[in-house]
FIZADREN-393183 format. One record per residue: residue in three letters; chain; y, x, z of N, C-alpha, C, CB in turn. Coordinates in Angstrom, 3 decimals, padded with zeros to 6 digits. Glycine has a CB too. Layout:
NODE;ALA;A;Y;X;Z;Y;X;Z;Y;X;Z;Y;X;Z
...
// end
This chain:
NODE;MET;A;-003.488;-006.756;026.990;-004.125;-006.711;025.714;-003.118;-006.163;024.665;-004.653;-008.120;025.328
NODE;ILE;A;-003.514;-005.150;023.913;-002.649;-004.541;022.921;-002.915;-005.189;021.574;-002.865;-003.012;022.854
NODE;ARG;A;-001.818;-005.588;020.903;-001.965;-006.204;019.590;-001.776;-005.167;018.488;-000.963;-007.354;019.419
NODE;LYS;A;-002.623;-005.247;017.508;-002.499;-004.359;016.365;-001.600;-005.032;015.339;-003.894;-004.017;015.757
NODE;PRO;A;-000.772;-004.263;014.616;000.047;-004.896;013.580;-000.857;-005.417;012.457;001.101;-003.893;013.018
NODE;ILE;A;-000.455;-006.519;011.921;-001.213;-007.126;010.839;-000.857;-006.439;009.531;-000.940;-008.644;010.754
NODE;ALA;A;-001.866;-005.963;008.813;-001.635;-005.293;007.521;-001.385;-006.369;006.469;-002.861;-004.377;007.114
NODE;LYS;A;-000.267;-006.204;005.744;000.065;-007.155;004.707;-000.108;-006.494;003.339;001.504;-007.683;004.889
NODE;GLY;A;-000.361;-007.281;002.337;-000.503;-006.770;000.976;000.832;-006.304;000.412;-001.103;-007.838;000.071
NODE;TYR;A;000.757;-005.521;-000.601;001.963;-005.057;-001.244;002.550;-006.147;-002.130;001.682;-003.801;-002.055
NODE;LYS;A;003.878;-006.098;-002.249;004.566;-007.037;-003.144;004.596;-006.453;-004.551;006.014;-007.336;-002.643
NODE;ASP;A;004.871;-007.293;-005.540;004.934;-006.796;-006.915;006.040;-005.769;-007.084;005.146;-007.949;-007.888
NODE;GLU;A;007.099;-005.867;-006.286;008.228;-004.919;-006.411;007.843;-003.534;-005.913;009.455;-005.430;-005.627
NODE;ASP;A;006.755;-003.389;-005.196;006.339;-002.099;-004.672;005.637;-001.228;-005.710;005.436;-002.303;-003.496
NODE;TYR;A;005.240;-001.821;-006.825;004.525;-001.069;-007.877;005.511;-000.646;-008.945;003.377;-001.920;-008.504
NODE;PRO;A;005.253;000.509;-009.584;006.130;000.959;-010.676;005.988;000.051;-011.886;005.810;002.416;-011.068
NODE;PRO;A;007.027;-000.019;-012.718;006.913;-000.841;-013.934;005.931;-000.208;-014.914;008.295;-001.020;-014.607
NODE;ILE;A;005.235;-001.052;-015.633;004.261;-000.598;-016.620;005.000;-000.471;-017.954;003.030;-001.590;-016.727
NODE;PRO;A;004.885;000.709;-018.625;005.588;000.885;-019.891;005.000;-000.045;-020.966;005.507;002.362;-020.350
NODE;THR;A;005.887;-000.495;-021.827;005.459;-001.382;-022.917;004.749;-000.544;-023.984;006.684;-002.154;-023.535
NODE;ARG;A;004.152;-001.240;-024.913;003.447;-000.576;-026.017;004.411;000.278;-026.852;002.752;-001.625;-026.916
NODE;THR;A;005.604;-000.278;-027.097;006.613;000.441;-027.881;007.090;001.685;-027.114;007.818;-000.491;-028.211
NODE;ASN;A;007.266;001.535;-025.814;007.722;002.667;-024.994;006.697;003.795;-025.043;007.965;002.223;-023.525
NODE;ARG;A;005.438;003.479;-024.906;004.391;004.513;-024.959;004.334;005.174;-026.331;003.020;003.906;-024.616
NODE;PHE;A;004.534;004.388;-027.391;004.550;004.947;-028.731;005.691;005.935;-028.914;004.653;003.841;-029.758
NODE;MET;A;006.894;005.571;-028.462;008.070;006.429;-028.641;007.943;007.706;-027.836;009.342;005.688;-028.239
NODE;ARG;A;007.228;007.689;-026.736;007.027;008.912;-025.961;006.162;009.925;-026.721;006.382;008.580;-024.610
NODE;LYS;A;005.292;009.446;-027.564;004.375;010.315;-028.317;004.845;010.578;-029.741;002.993;009.699;-028.354
NODE;PHE;A;005.823;009.857;-030.232;006.284;009.943;-031.611;007.178;011.184;-031.758;007.052;008.642;-032.026
NODE;TRP;A;006.599;012.264;-032.338;007.304;013.550;-032.308;008.621;013.573;-033.088;006.408;014.612;-032.845
NODE;PRO;A;008.787;012.843;-034.227;010.111;012.879;-034.885;011.214;012.317;-033.942;010.071;012.053;-036.225
NODE;TYR;A;010.920;011.268;-033.215;011.915;010.727;-032.292;012.179;011.724;-031.170;011.447;009.372;-031.713
NODE;GLN;A;011.148;012.401;-030.717;011.334;013.374;-029.609;012.174;014.570;-030.072;009.950;013.874;-029.077
NODE;ILE;A;012.065;014.986;-031.338;012.886;016.080;-031.845;014.352;015.653;-031.880;012.410;016.516;-033.251
NODE;ILE;A;014.612;014.430;-032.334;015.991;013.922;-032.367;016.547;013.877;-030.957;016.054;012.514;-033.020
NODE;ARG;A;015.807;013.337;-030.009;016.272;013.248;-028.615;016.501;014.638;-028.015;015.251;012.469;-027.760
NODE;PHE;A;015.658;015.601;-028.404;015.830;016.962;-027.922;017.164;017.536;-028.351;014.704;017.842;-028.416
NODE;PHE;A;017.520;017.355;-029.630;018.788;017.892;-030.122;020.001;017.130;-029.550;018.812;017.839;-031.653
NODE;VAL;A;019.862;015.825;-029.373;020.944;015.055;-028.780;021.208;015.531;-027.338;020.603;013.542;-028.804
NODE;LEU;A;020.133;015.747;-026.595;020.288;016.250;-025.216;020.908;017.625;-025.197;018.941;016.290;-024.500
NODE;ASN;A;020.487;018.494;-026.115;021.045;019.831;-026.168;022.541;019.816;-026.544;020.261;020.675;-027.165
NODE;LEU;A;022.910;018.916;-027.433;024.334;018.797;-027.801;025.164;018.325;-026.585;024.509;017.799;-029.002
NODE;LYS;A;024.652;017.402;-025.816;025.355;016.943;-024.610;025.532;018.077;-023.627;024.597;015.791;-023.944
NODE;ILE;A;024.485;018.857;-023.430;024.559;019.972;-022.494;025.561;021.027;-022.996;023.159;020.603;-022.296
NODE;MET;A;025.517;021.315;-024.295;026.444;022.296;-024.842;027.898;021.829;-024.722;026.103;022.578;-026.302
NODE;ARG;A;028.141;020.545;-024.886;029.493;020.022;-024.724;030.001;020.233;-023.301;029.533;018.537;-025.080
NODE;ILE;A;029.115;020.059;-022.330;029.504;020.253;-020.917;029.799;021.760;-020.683;028.350;019.737;-019.934
NODE;ILE;A;028.937;022.646;-021.214;029.107;024.071;-021.013;030.362;024.579;-021.677;027.913;024.820;-021.531
NODE;VAL;A;030.593;024.208;-022.913;031.779;024.648;-023.662;033.029;024.082;-023.013;031.696;024.210;-025.152
NODE;GLY;A;032.985;022.865;-022.563;034.162;022.262;-021.914;034.506;022.954;-020.614;033.925;020.785;-021.652
NODE;GLY;A;033.512;023.490;-019.903;033.783;024.186;-018.654;034.317;025.595;-018.847;032.544;024.240;-017.835
NODE;HIS;A;034.145;026.162;-020.006;034.577;027.524;-020.253;035.926;027.629;-020.929;033.571;028.216;-021.072
NODE;SER;A;036.555;026.499;-021.181;037.867;026.587;-021.858;039.009;026.399;-020.881;037.972;025.540;-022.974
// end
């Protein structure tokens, strides 16, 4: 007799975290996104300029 593996339910750790209300707001808040865009660009430019000197 062949036994089939028993299917078990998923644990809570298997699911992705649900973003909070504040987190969802900040993703859509365009002034914050513009600031983050320039901060990221400054970080990238620092890496590029540092590699060329």
